[in-house]
DRENDO-1510 file (C-alpha; in Angstrom, 1 decimal, always signed):
<recs>
REC; n; res; u; v; w
REC; 1; MET; -33.6; +3.0; -12.6 .
REC; 2; THR; -31.3; +3.0; -9.7 .
REC; 3; THR; -31.8; +5.0; -6.5 .
REC; 4; PRO; -28.8; +7.3; -5.7 .
REC; 5; PRO; -27.2; +6.7; -2.4 .
REC; 6; VAL; -28.4; +8.7; +0.6 .
REC; 7; ASP; -26.3; +10.9; +2.7 .
REC; 8; PRO; -26.7; +9.7; +6.3 .
REC; 9; ASN; -26.3; +13.2; +7.6 .
REC; 10; ASN; -29.1; +14.5; +5.5 .
REC; 11; PRO; -31.5; +11.7; +4.4 .
REC; 12; LEU; -33.5; +14.0; +2.2 .
REC; 13; ALA; -30.5; +15.0; -0.1 .
REC; 14; PRO; -28.9; +12.3; -2.3 .
REC; 15; ALA; -25.2; +11.7; -1.6 .
REC; 16; GLU; -22.6; +12.9; -4.2 .
REC; 17; PRO; -21.7; +10.3; -6.9 .
REC; 18; PRO; -18.4; +8.5; -6.5 .
REC; 19; PRO; -15.5; +10.2; -8.2 .
REC; 20; PRO; -14.5; +8.8; -11.6 .
REC; 21; TRP; -11.4; +6.7; -12.1 .
REC; 22; LEU; -8.2; +8.5; -12.7 .
REC; 23; GLU; -8.0; +7.0; -16.3 .
REC; 24; GLU; -11.4; +8.7; -17.0 .
REC; 25; LEU; -10.2; +12.2; -16.2 .
REC; 26; PRO; -8.7; +14.4; -18.9 .
REC; 27; PRO; -4.8; +14.7; -18.7 .
REC; 28; ARG; -5.0; +18.2; -17.3 .
REC; 29; LYS; -7.0; +17.0; -14.3 .
REC; 30; ILE; -4.7; +14.0; -13.8 .
REC; 31; VAL; -1.8; +16.5; -13.6 .
REC; 32; GLY; -3.8; +18.5; -11.1 .
REC; 33; GLU; -4.2; +15.4; -9.0 .
REC; 34; LEU; -0.5; +14.8; -9.1 .
REC; 35; ASP; +0.1; +18.5; -8.2 .
REC; 36; ARG; -1.5; +17.8; -4.8 .
REC; 37; PHE; +1.4; +15.7; -3.8 .
REC; 38; ILE; +4.4; +16.5; -6.1 .
REC; 39; VAL; +5.9; +20.0; -6.8 .
REC; 40; GLY; +7.1; +20.9; -10.3 .
REC; 41; GLN; +8.3; +18.4; -12.9 .
REC; 42; GLY; +5.4; +19.4; -15.2 .
REC; 43; ALA; +6.9; +17.6; -18.2 .
REC; 44; ALA; +7.0; +14.2; -16.4 .
REC; 45; LYS; +3.5; +14.7; -15.1 .
REC; 46; LYS; +2.2; +15.6; -18.6 .
REC; 47; ALA; +3.8; +12.5; -20.1 .
REC; 48; VAL; +2.4; +10.0; -17.5 .
REC; 49; ALA; -1.0; +11.8; -17.7 .
REC; 50; ILE; -1.2; +11.1; -21.4 .
REC; 51; ALA; -0.1; +7.5; -20.9 .
REC; 52; ILE; -2.9; +7.0; -18.3 .
REC; 53; ARG; -5.5; +8.7; -20.4 .
REC; 54; ASN; -4.5; +6.5; -23.4 .
REC; 55; ARG; -5.5; +3.5; -21.4 .
REC; 56; TRP; -9.1; +4.7; -21.3 .
REC; 57; ARG; -9.0; +5.7; -24.9 .
REC; 58; ARG; -7.8; +2.2; -25.8 .
REC; 59; SER; -10.8; +0.7; -23.9 .
REC; 60; GLN; -13.2; +2.7; -26.0 .
REC; 61; ALA; -11.6; +1.6; -29.3 .
REC; 62; PRO; -13.2; -1.0; -31.5 .
REC; 63; ASP; -12.3; -4.6; -30.8 .
REC; 64; GLY; -10.5; -5.0; -34.0 .
REC; 65; ILE; -7.8; -2.5; -33.2 .
REC; 66; ARG; -7.8; -2.5; -29.4 .
REC; 67; ASP; -5.1; -5.2; -29.1 .
REC; 68; GLU; -3.0; -3.4; -31.6 .
REC; 69; ILE; -2.7; -0.2; -29.4 .
REC; 70; THR; +0.3; -0.6; -27.2 .
REC; 71; PRO; +1.3; +1.8; -24.4 .
REC; 72; TYR; +4.1; +4.4; -25.0 .
REC; 73; ASN; +6.7; +3.5; -22.4 .
REC; 74; ILE; +8.6; +6.4; -20.8 .
REC; 75; ILE; +12.2; +7.0; -19.8 .
REC; 76; MET; +12.6; +9.6; -17.0 .
REC; 77; ILE; +16.0; +11.3; -17.0 .
REC; 78; GLY; +17.2; +13.2; -13.9 .
REC; 79; PRO; +19.3; +13.2; -10.8 .
REC; 80; THR; +18.3; +11.5; -7.7 .
REC; 81; GLY; +15.7; +13.0; -5.4 .
REC; 82; VAL; +13.8; +15.0; -8.0 .
REC; 83; GLY; +10.7; +12.9; -8.0 .
REC; 84; LYS; +11.0; +10.2; -10.7 .
REC; 85; THR; +9.9; +7.4; -8.5 .
REC; 86; GLU; +7.3; +9.5; -6.6 .
REC; 87; VAL; +5.6; +10.5; -9.9 .
REC; 88; ALA; +5.1; +6.9; -10.9 .
REC; 89; ARG; +4.2; +5.6; -7.5 .
REC; 90; ARG; +1.7; +8.4; -6.8 .
REC; 91; LEU; +0.2; +8.0; -10.3 .
REC; 92; ALA; -0.4; +4.2; -9.6 .
REC; 93; ARG; -1.8; +4.8; -6.2 .
REC; 94; LEU; -4.3; +7.4; -7.5 .
REC; 95; ALA; -5.3; +5.3; -10.4 .
REC; 96; GLY; -5.7; +2.1; -8.3 .
REC; 97; ALA; -3.3; +0.3; -10.6 .
REC; 98; PRO; -0.9; -2.5; -9.6 .
REC; 99; PHE; +2.6; -1.0; -9.2 .
REC; 100; VAL; +6.1; -2.6; -8.6 .
REC; 101; LYS; +9.4; -0.9; -8.5 .
REC; 102; VAL; +12.5; -2.9; -9.5 .
REC; 103; GLU; +16.1; -2.0; -9.9 .
REC; 104; ALA; +17.7; -2.9; -13.2 .
REC; 105; SER; +21.1; -3.4; -11.4 .
REC; 106; LYS; +19.6; -6.5; -9.6 .
REC; 107; PHE; +19.5; -8.3; -12.9 .
REC; 108; THR; +23.3; -7.9; -13.5 .
REC; 109; GLU; +24.2; -9.9; -10.3 .
REC; 110; VAL; +25.3; -13.6; -10.7 .
REC; 111; GLY; +24.0; -16.7; -9.0 .
REC; 112; TYR; +21.3; -16.8; -6.3 .
REC; 113; VAL; +21.7; -13.1; -5.5 .
REC; 114; GLY; +20.6; -12.1; -9.0 .
REC; 115; ARG; +17.1; -12.1; -10.2 .
REC; 116; ASP; +15.2; -13.6; -13.2 .
REC; 117; ALA; +13.9; -10.8; -15.5 .
REC; 118; GLU; +10.4; -12.4; -15.4 .
REC; 119; SER; +10.3; -12.1; -11.6 .
REC; 120; MET; +9.2; -8.5; -11.9 .
REC; 121; VAL; +6.0; -9.6; -13.7 .
REC; 122; ARG; +5.3; -12.1; -10.9 .
REC; 123; GLU; +5.8; -9.5; -8.3 .
REC; 124; LEU; +3.3; -7.3; -10.1 .
REC; 125; VAL; +0.8; -10.1; -10.1 .
REC; 126; ASP; +1.3; -10.5; -6.4 .
REC; 127; ALA; +0.7; -6.8; -5.8 .
REC; 128; ALA; -2.5; -7.0; -7.9 .
REC; 129; ILE; -3.8; -10.0; -5.9 .
REC; 130; SER; -3.1; -8.1; -2.6 .
REC; 131; MET; -4.8; -5.0; -3.9 .
REC; 132; VAL; -8.0; -6.8; -5.3 .
REC; 133; ARG; -8.3; -8.9; -2.2 .
REC; 134; ALA; -8.1; -5.9; +0.0 .
REC; 135; GLU; -10.9; -4.2; -2.0 .
REC; 136; ARG; -13.1; -7.3; -1.8 .
REC; 137; GLU; -12.6; -7.6; +1.9 .
REC; 138; ASP; -13.5; -3.9; +2.4 .
REC; 139; GLU; -16.8; -4.6; +0.5 .
REC; 140; VAL; -17.8; -7.4; +2.8 .
REC; 141; TRP; -16.2; -6.2; +6.1 .
REC; 142; PRO; -19.5; -5.1; +7.7 .
REC; 143; GLN; -21.0; -8.6; +7.1 .
REC; 144; ALA; -17.9; -10.3; +8.3 .
REC; 145; GLU; -18.0; -8.3; +11.5 .
REC; 146; GLN; -21.6; -9.3; +12.1 .
REC; 147; ARG; -20.9; -13.0; +11.5 .
REC; 148; ALA; -17.9; -12.9; +13.8 .
REC; 149; ASP; -19.9; -11.2; +16.5 .
REC; 150; GLU; -22.6; -13.9; +16.2 .
REC; 151; ARG; -20.0; -16.6; +16.5 .
REC; 152; LEU; -18.4; -14.8; +19.5 .
REC; 153; LEU; -21.7; -14.5; +21.2 .
REC; 154; ASP; -22.3; -18.2; +20.8 .
REC; 155; ILE; -19.0; -18.7; +22.6 .
REC; 156; LEU; -19.9; -16.3; +25.4 .
REC; 157; LEU; -23.4; -17.6; +25.7 .
REC; 158; PRO; -23.5; -21.2; +24.6 .
REC; 159; PRO; -26.8; -22.5; +23.3 .
REC; 160; PRO; -28.7; -25.0; +25.6 .
REC; 161; ASP; -28.1; -28.6; +25.0 .
REC; 162; PRO; -30.9; -30.0; +22.8 .
REC; 163; LYS; -33.3; -32.3; +24.7 .
REC; 164; PRO; -35.4; -35.0; +23.2 .
REC; 165; PRO; -39.0; -33.9; +22.8 .
REC; 166; THR; -41.6; -35.1; +25.1 .
REC; 167; PRO; -45.4; -34.9; +24.8 .
REC; 168; THR; -45.6; -32.4; +27.6 .
REC; 169; SER; -42.6; -30.3; +26.7 .
REC; 170; THR; -43.1; -26.7; +25.9 .
REC; 171; ALA; -41.0; -23.6; +25.2 .
REC; 172; GLN; -41.9; -22.1; +28.5 .
REC; 173; GLU; -40.6; -22.8; +32.1 .
REC; 174; LYS; -42.7; -22.6; +35.3 .
REC; 175; VAL; -41.4; -20.6; +38.2 .
REC; 176; PHE; -43.1; -19.9; +41.6 .
REC; 177; VAL; -43.6; -16.4; +42.7 .
REC; 178; VAL; -44.9; -15.4; +46.2 .
REC; 179; GLY; -47.9; -13.2; +45.9 .
REC; 180; PRO; -49.0; -10.3; +48.2 .
REC; 181; GLY; -50.9; -12.6; +50.5 .
REC; 182; GLY; -48.0; -14.9; +51.0 .
REC; 183; ALA; -49.4; -17.7; +48.7 .
REC; 184; ALA; -47.0; -19.1; +46.1 .
REC; 185; GLN; -48.3; -18.9; +42.5 .
REC; 186; SER; -46.8; -20.5; +39.5 .
REC; 187; GLU; -46.0; -18.3; +36.5 .
REC; 188; SER; -44.8; -19.3; +33.0 .
REC; 189; VAL; -41.5; -17.7; +31.6 .
REC; 190; ASP; -40.5; -17.9; +27.9 .
REC; 191; ALA; -37.0; -19.4; +28.1 .
REC; 192; ASP; -36.2; -18.4; +24.4 .
REC; 193; ALA; -37.1; -14.8; +25.0 .
REC; 194; SER; -35.1; -14.7; +28.2 .
REC; 195; ARG; -32.0; -16.1; +26.5 .
REC; 196; GLN; -32.5; -13.6; +23.5 .
REC; 197; ARG; -32.6; -10.7; +26.0 .
REC; 198; SER; -29.4; -11.9; +27.6 .
REC; 199; ARG; -27.8; -12.3; +24.2 .
REC; 200; GLU; -28.7; -8.7; +23.2 .
REC; 201; LYS; -27.2; -7.4; +26.5 .
REC; 202; LEU; -24.0; -9.3; +25.8 .
REC; 203; ARG; -24.0; -7.9; +22.2 .
REC; 204; GLN; -24.2; -4.3; +23.4 .
REC; 205; MET; -21.4; -4.9; +26.0 .
REC; 206; LEU; -19.3; -6.4; +23.2 .
REC; 207; LEU; -19.8; -3.4; +21.0 .
REC; 208; ASP; -19.1; -1.0; +23.9 .
REC; 209; GLY; -15.8; -2.7; +24.6 .
REC; 210; LYS; -16.8; -3.9; +28.1 .
REC; 211; LEU; -15.9; -7.5; +27.4 .
REC; 212; ASP; -12.4; -6.8; +25.9 .
REC; 213; ASP; -10.5; -8.1; +28.9 .
REC; 214; ARG; -12.5; -11.4; +29.2 .
REC; 215; GLU; -10.9; -14.5; +27.9 .
REC; 216; VAL; -12.5; -17.1; +25.7 .
REC; 217; ASP; -11.5; -20.5; +24.4 .
REC; 218; LEU; -11.3; -20.5; +20.6 .
REC; 219; GLU; -10.4; -23.3; +18.1 .
REC; 220; ILE; -7.9; -21.8; +15.6 .
REC; 221; SER; -6.6; -23.3; +12.4 .
REC; 222; PRO; -2.8; -22.9; +12.0 .
REC; 223; GLN; -1.9; -20.3; +9.3 .
REC; 224; ASN; +1.2; -22.0; +8.1 .
REC; 225; TYR; +3.6; -24.7; +8.8 .
REC; 226; PRO; +7.1; -23.6; +9.8 .
REC; 227; MET; +8.8; -26.6; +8.2 .
REC; 228; LEU; +7.4; -25.8; +4.8 .
REC; 229; ASP; +9.2; -22.5; +4.7 .
REC; 230; LEU; +12.3; -24.4; +3.9 .
REC; 231; LEU; +10.8; -25.4; +0.6 .
REC; 232; GLN; +10.5; -21.8; -0.6 .
REC; 233; GLN; +12.6; -21.1; -3.7 .
REC; 234; PRO; +15.7; -19.0; -3.0 .
REC; 235; PRO; +16.0; -15.5; -4.7 .
REC; 236; GLY; +17.3; -15.8; -8.2 .
REC; 237; MET; +15.7; -19.2; -8.9 .
REC; 238; GLU; +12.1; -18.2; -9.3 .
REC; 239; GLY; +11.7; -19.9; -12.7 .
REC; 240; THR; +8.4; -21.6; -13.2 .
REC; 241; GLU; +6.2; -20.9; -10.3 .
REC; 242; ILE; +4.6; -24.1; -9.1 .
REC; 243; ASN; +3.6; -23.4; -5.6 .
REC; 244; PHE; +4.6; -26.7; -3.8 .
REC; 245; VAL; +4.0; -25.1; -0.4 .
REC; 246; GLU; +0.3; -24.5; -1.1 .
REC; 247; MET; +0.0; -27.9; -2.6 .
REC; 248; LEU; +1.4; -29.6; +0.6 .
REC; 249; GLN; -0.8; -27.4; +2.8 .
REC; 250; ASP; -3.9; -28.5; +1.0 .
REC; 251; MET; -2.8; -32.2; +1.3 .
REC; 252; MET; -2.1; -32.0; +5.0 .
REC; 253; PRO; -5.0; -32.6; +7.5 .
REC; 254; LYS; -6.8; -29.5; +8.7 .
REC; 255; LYS; -5.9; -29.7; +12.4 .
REC; 256; LYS; -7.2; -27.1; +14.8 .
REC; 257; LYS; -5.7; -26.2; +18.1 .
REC; 258; ARG; -7.6; -24.7; +21.1 .
REC; 259; ARG; -6.3; -21.4; +22.5 .
REC; 260; THR; -7.4; -19.0; +25.2 .
REC; 261; VAL; -7.4; -15.5; +23.9 .
REC; 262; ARG; -8.9; -12.2; +24.9 .
REC; 263; VAL; -12.2; -11.2; +23.3 .
REC; 264; THR; -10.5; -8.5; +21.2 .
REC; 265; ASP; -8.1; -11.0; +19.7 .
REC; 266; ALA; -10.8; -13.6; +19.3 .
REC; 267; ARG; -12.9; -11.1; +17.4 .
REC; 268; ARG; -10.1; -10.2; +15.0 .
REC; 269; ILE; -9.4; -13.9; +14.4 .
REC; 270; LEU; -13.0; -14.6; +13.7 .
REC; 271; ILE; -13.3; -11.7; +11.3 .
REC; 272; ASP; -10.3; -13.0; +9.4 .
REC; 273; GLU; -11.9; -16.4; +9.1 .
REC; 274; GLU; -15.1; -14.9; +7.9 .
REC; 275; LEU; -13.4; -12.8; +5.3 .
REC; 276; LYS; -11.6; -15.8; +3.9 .
REC; 277; LYS; -15.0; -17.5; +3.6 .
REC; 278; MET; -16.7; -14.6; +2.0 .
REC; 279; VAL; -14.1; -13.5; -0.5 .
REC; 280; ASP; -14.0; -15.7; -3.6 .
REC; 281; MET; -10.3; -16.1; -4.5 .
REC; 282; ASP; -11.1; -17.3; -8.0 .
REC; 283; ASP; -12.8; -14.0; -8.7 .
REC; 284; VAL; -9.9; -12.1; -7.0 .
REC; 285; VAL; -7.4; -14.0; -9.2 .
REC; 286; ASN; -9.3; -13.3; -12.4 .
REC; 287; GLU; -9.7; -9.6; -11.6 .
REC; 288; ALA; -6.0; -9.3; -10.6 .
REC; 289; LEU; -4.8; -10.9; -13.8 .
REC; 290; ASP; -6.9; -8.6; -15.9 .
REC; 291; ARG; -5.8; -5.6; -13.9 .
REC; 292; THR; -2.2; -6.6; -14.2 .
REC; 293; GLU; -2.4; -7.0; -18.0 .
REC; 294; ASN; -4.4; -3.8; -18.8 .
REC; 295; HIS; -3.6; -1.4; -15.9 .
REC; 296; GLY; -0.3; -2.5; -14.4 .
REC; 297; ILE; +2.7; -0.2; -14.1 .
REC; 298; LEU; +6.3; -1.5; -13.9 .
REC; 299; PHE; +8.9; +1.0; -12.8 .
REC; 300; ILE; +12.5; +0.0; -13.7 .
REC; 301; ASP; +14.9; +2.2; -11.8 .
REC; 302; GLU; +18.6; +2.6; -12.4 .
REC; 303; ILE; +18.2; +1.9; -16.0 .
REC; 304; ASP; +21.4; +3.8; -16.7 .
REC; 305; LYS; +23.4; +1.1; -14.8 .
REC; 306; ILE; +22.8; -1.4; -17.6 .
REC; 307; ALA; +23.7; +1.1; -20.5 .
REC; 308; GLY; +27.0; +0.4; -22.2 .
REC; 309; GLU; +29.1; -2.5; -23.2 .
REC; 310; ARG; +30.5; -5.3; -21.0 .
REC; 311; SER; +32.5; -4.3; -18.1 .
REC; 312; GLN; +36.2; -3.9; -18.9 .
REC; 313; GLY; +37.4; -4.9; -15.5 .
REC; 314; GLY; +36.7; -8.5; -16.1 .
REC; 315; GLY; +35.3; -10.6; -13.3 .
REC; 316; PRO; +32.0; -12.5; -13.1 .
REC; 317; ASP; +29.7; -9.5; -13.9 .
REC; 318; VAL; +26.9; -10.3; -16.3 .
REC; 319; SER; +27.0; -8.2; -19.5 .
REC; 320; ARG; +24.9; -5.1; -19.2 .
REC; 321; GLU; +23.9; -5.5; -22.8 .
REC; 322; GLY; +22.8; -9.0; -21.9 .
REC; 323; VAL; +20.5; -7.7; -19.2 .
REC; 324; GLN; +18.9; -5.4; -21.8 .
REC; 325; ARG; +18.3; -8.3; -24.0 .
REC; 326; ASP; +16.7; -10.2; -21.1 .
REC; 327; LEU; +14.4; -7.3; -20.4 .
REC; 328; LEU; +13.6; -6.7; -24.0 .
REC; 329; PRO; +11.1; -9.5; -24.7 .
REC; 330; ILE; +9.2; -8.5; -21.5 .
REC; 331; VAL; +8.9; -4.9; -22.6 .
REC; 332; GLU; +8.1; -5.8; -26.2 .
REC; 333; GLY; +5.3; -8.1; -25.0 .
REC; 334; SER; +5.5; -11.8; -24.0 .
REC; 335; THR; +3.6; -14.3; -21.9 .
REC; 336; VAL; +5.0; -15.0; -18.4 .
REC; 337; GLN; +4.0; -17.9; -16.4 .
REC; 338; THR; +3.0; -17.2; -12.7 .
REC; 339; ARG; +1.6; -19.2; -9.9 .
REC; 340; TYR; -1.9; -17.8; -10.7 .
REC; 341; GLY; -1.8; -18.3; -14.5 .
REC; 342; TYR; -0.3; -16.8; -17.6 .
REC; 343; VAL; +0.1; -13.0; -17.9 .
REC; 344; ARG; +0.7; -11.1; -21.2 .
REC; 345; THR; +2.9; -8.0; -20.9 .
REC; 346; ASP; +1.8; -6.4; -24.1 .
REC; 347; HIS; -0.3; -3.6; -22.4 .
REC; 348; ILE; +1.7; -3.1; -19.2 .
REC; 349; LEU; +3.1; +0.3; -18.9 .
REC; 350; PHE; +6.8; +0.4; -18.4 .
REC; 351; ILE; +8.4; +3.5; -16.9 .
REC; 352; ALA; +12.2; +3.5; -16.7 .
REC; 353; ALA; +14.3; +6.0; -14.8 .
REC; 354; GLY; +18.0; +6.8; -14.4 .
REC; 355; ALA; +20.3; +9.6; -13.6 .
REC; 356; PHE; +22.5; +9.0; -16.7 .
REC; 357; HIS; +25.5; +10.8; -15.1 .
REC; 358; SER; +28.2; +8.7; -16.9 .
REC; 359; SER; +26.1; +7.4; -19.7 .
REC; 360; LYS; +23.2; +8.5; -21.9 .
REC; 361; PRO; +20.0; +6.9; -23.2 .
REC; 362; SER; +21.7; +6.4; -26.6 .
REC; 363; ASP; +24.1; +4.0; -25.0 .
REC; 364; LEU; +21.2; +1.5; -24.7 .
REC; 365; ILE; +20.9; -1.0; -27.5 .
REC; 366; PRO; +18.7; +0.2; -30.3 .
REC; 367; GLU; +16.0; -2.4; -29.8 .
REC; 368; PHE; +15.6; -1.4; -26.2 .
REC; 369; GLN; +15.5; +2.3; -27.0 .
REC; 370; GLY; +12.8; +1.7; -29.5 .
REC; 371; ARG; +10.6; +0.3; -26.7 .
REC; 372; PHE; +10.8; +3.6; -24.7 .
REC; 373; PRO; +9.8; +6.2; -27.3 .
REC; 374; ILE; +8.9; +8.9; -24.7 .
REC; 375; ARG; +11.8; +10.6; -22.9 .
REC; 376; VAL; +11.3; +13.1; -20.2 .
REC; 377; GLU; +14.0; +15.1; -18.5 .
REC; 378; LEU; +13.4; +16.1; -14.9 .
REC; 379; THR; +15.0; +19.3; -13.7 .
REC; 380; PRO; +17.1; +19.6; -10.5 .
REC; 381; LEU; +15.4; +21.1; -7.5 .
REC; 382; THR; +16.2; +24.6; -6.5 .
REC; 383; GLU; +15.9; +26.5; -3.2 .
REC; 384; ALA; +12.5; +27.9; -4.3 .
REC; 385; ASP; +11.3; +24.3; -5.0 .
REC; 386; PHE; +12.3; +23.3; -1.5 .
REC; 387; VAL; +10.1; +26.0; -0.1 .
REC; 388; ARG; +7.2; +24.7; -2.0 .
REC; 389; ILE; +7.9; +21.1; -1.2 .
REC; 390; MET; +7.8; +21.9; +2.5 .
REC; 391; THR; +4.5; +23.7; +2.4 .
REC; 392; GLU; +2.3; +23.0; -0.7 .
REC; 393; PRO; +1.7; +19.1; -1.0 .
REC; 394; GLU; -0.9; +17.4; +1.1 .
REC; 395; ASN; +1.9; +15.2; +2.6 .
REC; 396; ALA; +4.4; +18.1; +3.1 .
REC; 397; ILE; +7.3; +17.4; +5.5 .
REC; 398; VAL; +6.2; +20.2; +7.8 .
REC; 399; LYS; +2.7; +18.7; +8.0 .
REC; 400; GLN; +4.2; +15.3; +8.8 .
REC; 401; TYR; +6.3; +16.7; +11.7 .
REC; 402; GLN; +3.3; +18.6; +12.9 .
REC; 403; ALA; +1.3; +15.4; +13.1 .
REC; 404; LEU; +4.2; +13.7; +15.1 .
REC; 405; VAL; +4.3; +16.6; +17.6 .
REC; 406; ALA; +0.5; +16.6; +17.9 .
REC; 407; ALA; +0.6; +13.0; +19.1 .
REC; 408; GLU; +2.2; +14.4; +22.2 .
REC; 409; SER; -0.6; +17.0; +22.6 .
REC; 410; ALA; +1.7; +19.8; +21.5 .
REC; 411; SER; +1.7; +22.1; +18.4 .
REC; 412; LEU; +4.4; +23.0; +16.0 .
REC; 413; GLU; +4.6; +26.0; +13.8 .
REC; 414; PHE; +7.1; +27.2; +11.2 .
REC; 415; THR; +7.2; +30.9; +10.1 .
REC; 416; ASP; +7.8; +31.8; +6.5 .
REC; 417; ASP; +11.4; +32.9; +7.2 .
REC; 418; GLY; +11.9; +29.6; +9.2 .
REC; 419; ILE; +10.9; +27.5; +6.1 .
REC; 420; ALA; +13.0; +29.6; +3.9 .
REC; 421; GLU; +16.0; +29.1; +6.1 .
REC; 422; VAL; +15.5; +25.3; +6.1 .
REC; 423; ALA; +15.3; +25.4; +2.3 .
REC; 424; ARG; +18.4; +27.5; +2.1 .
REC; 425; ILE; +20.5; +25.2; +4.2 .
REC; 426; ALA; +19.2; +22.1; +2.3 .
REC; 427; ALA; +20.2; +23.8; -1.0 .
REC; 428; LEU; +23.6; +24.7; +0.5 .
REC; 429; ALA; +24.2; +21.1; +1.6 .
REC; 430; ASN; +23.3; +19.8; -1.8 .
REC; 431; GLY; +25.7; +22.3; -3.4 .
REC; 432; ARG; +28.6; +21.3; -1.1 .
REC; 433; MET; +28.1; +17.6; -1.2 .
REC; 434; GLU; +26.3; +15.1; -3.4 .
REC; 435; ASN; +23.0; +16.5; -4.8 .
REC; 436; ILE; +20.4; +14.1; -3.4 .
REC; 437; GLY; +17.5; +16.4; -4.2 .
REC; 438; ALA; +14.5; +16.6; -1.9 .
REC; 439; ARG; +15.8; +13.9; +0.3 .
REC; 440; ARG; +18.2; +16.5; +1.8 .
REC; 441; LEU; +15.2; +18.2; +3.4 .
REC; 442; HIS; +14.5; +15.1; +5.4 .
REC; 443; THR; +18.1; +15.0; +6.7 .
REC; 444; VAL; +18.0; +18.7; +7.6 .
REC; 445; MET; +14.7; +18.5; +9.3 .
REC; 446; ALA; +15.7; +15.4; +11.2 .
REC; 447; THR; +18.7; +17.3; +12.6 .
REC; 448; LEU; +16.6; +20.3; +13.3 .
REC; 449; MET; +13.9; +18.4; +15.2 .
REC; 450; GLU; +16.1; +15.8; +16.9 .
REC; 451; ASP; +16.2; +17.5; +20.4 .
REC; 452; LEU; +12.6; +18.4; +20.3 .
REC; 453; LEU; +11.3; +14.9; +19.5 .
REC; 454; PHE; +13.6; +13.5; +22.1 .
REC; 455; GLU; +12.6; +15.8; +25.0 .
REC; 456; LEU; +8.9; +16.3; +24.0 .
REC; 457; PRO; +7.3; +13.7; +26.3 .
REC; 458; GLU; +8.9; +15.3; +29.4 .
REC; 459; THR; +8.7; +19.0; +28.6 .
REC; 460; THR; +5.9; +21.2; +29.9 .
REC; 461; GLU; +5.9; +23.5; +26.9 .
REC; 462; LYS; +3.2; +22.6; +24.4 .
REC; 463; ARG; +3.7; +25.2; +21.7 .
REC; 464; PHE; +6.8; +25.4; +19.5 .
REC; 465; VAL; +7.5; +28.1; +16.9 .
REC; 466; TYR; +10.5; +27.9; +14.5 .
REC; 467; ASP; +11.5; +31.1; +12.9 .
REC; 468; GLY; +14.6; +31.9; +10.8 .
REC; 469; ALA; +16.7; +32.9; +13.8 .
REC; 470; LYS; +15.9; +29.6; +15.7 .
REC; 471; VAL; +16.6; +27.5; +12.7 .
REC; 472; ARG; +20.0; +29.2; +12.2 .
REC; 473; ASP; +20.9; +28.9; +15.8 .
REC; 474; ARG; +20.1; +25.2; +15.8 .
REC; 475; LEU; +21.8; +24.4; +12.6 .
REC; 476; MET; +24.8; +26.8; +12.9 .
REC; 477; ALA; +27.3; +24.1; +13.1 .
REC; 478; ILE; +26.1; +22.7; +9.8 .
REC; 479; VAL; +26.2; +26.0; +8.1 .
REC; 480; THR; +29.6; +27.1; +9.3 .
REC; 481; ASP; +31.4; +23.8; +9.2 .
REC; 482; ASP; +32.9; +22.8; +5.8 .
REC; 483; ASP; +32.8; +19.1; +6.6 .
REC; 484; LEU; +29.1; +18.7; +6.4 .
REC; 485; ARG; +29.4; +14.9; +6.3 .
REC; 486; ARG; +29.8; +14.8; +10.0 .
REC; 487; TYR; +26.3; +16.3; +10.4 .
REC; 488; ILE; +24.2; +15.2; +7.4 .
REC; 489; LEU; +24.8; +11.9; +5.6 .
</recs>
């Protein structure tokens, strides 16, 4: 029986158990987690919640049928700026799943600019490696700090040179102390205890930051070799990933160079070295490959750009239908060779997205359509949605600007009519120009806050309130001028 963790603030009460993985939550609670950051688009949230929950259901299935259960890939249809990418990215972040976004149009370019279709799987593996390694480093970070501090203390207070033992040598040193009567008396002092006390004083000064400006000599291993960067494969020629650079680095002698650095920089360098020693990269690679195959999410944007037949204008453009056929085996399930090993794509969740203004999903080849059985249409954002986007999410744009202003020891407030006026102007701009969805809020807010953020360090006023009248006065030129492109891109 394991003992529950103890809350340091109340040692008598056990701490709360860690929250479950997102995949273990019911779909309704998964949607609730997404609602904390994304406004609206209930149909898309419902579809991805079911897809994530199905992964947990698959893990509970019998071994005989587990490999036969494949994910139901999703196509999100909707104009730009309505939250297609944000739904997928936020879902992956909450679930702790490797996530990569690629643009399908990249696979239609010719030559070194274009990309191999399998490169997106390699990028997903790289993302998983970085994610798992960061988790492993967080687990051993306290121990790495302790080891780095011990090495740094050895540099600040070098150990005494070992002396050959003699028959009369002891661990104590004799010093002469003048007594009350003026006579000198010899006393024994423990040298090891004295050095240990000095070491503890240095340790406390190090933790308190009193030694940050002191400089120390440190032997540092070079992180990379600049000339080897020339051997990196250019974009579009990824192919079989044999990492010649790492092979050559392993073959080269491990030379160290001596540098004089500040204590803060030395501590950071030593912590990095200890983390590399403590984190088992073989374990990281095995976990990352498993997480890629069973939990990875690949988001293919601009899927509508490869819908349709070959371009009628001629030229060197690759057939859009050919790009679909290149992507098809990866989506269907294949084995891709990466620098870390082979990866199966059978159980990776693929989410495609596109505006489909000049085409429709039925323009995709039938085989490709069949691999995306779930289709979700995202609705355009309205003025009321803009009001909710500015206030409800945990990362709302108003809260972001309040944090920026708070960095200058000032406060920023928006009244209800001020928020409504910003939303109205954003909706008006989307109606007069291209509808870029929620991204229009960023352009309007950037214009509104431009003068304040520029003058904030020099101003004496520390409280700023934006109501409807102030917003209209600041953005009057945008509202009244028909040529909005001069003000908002």
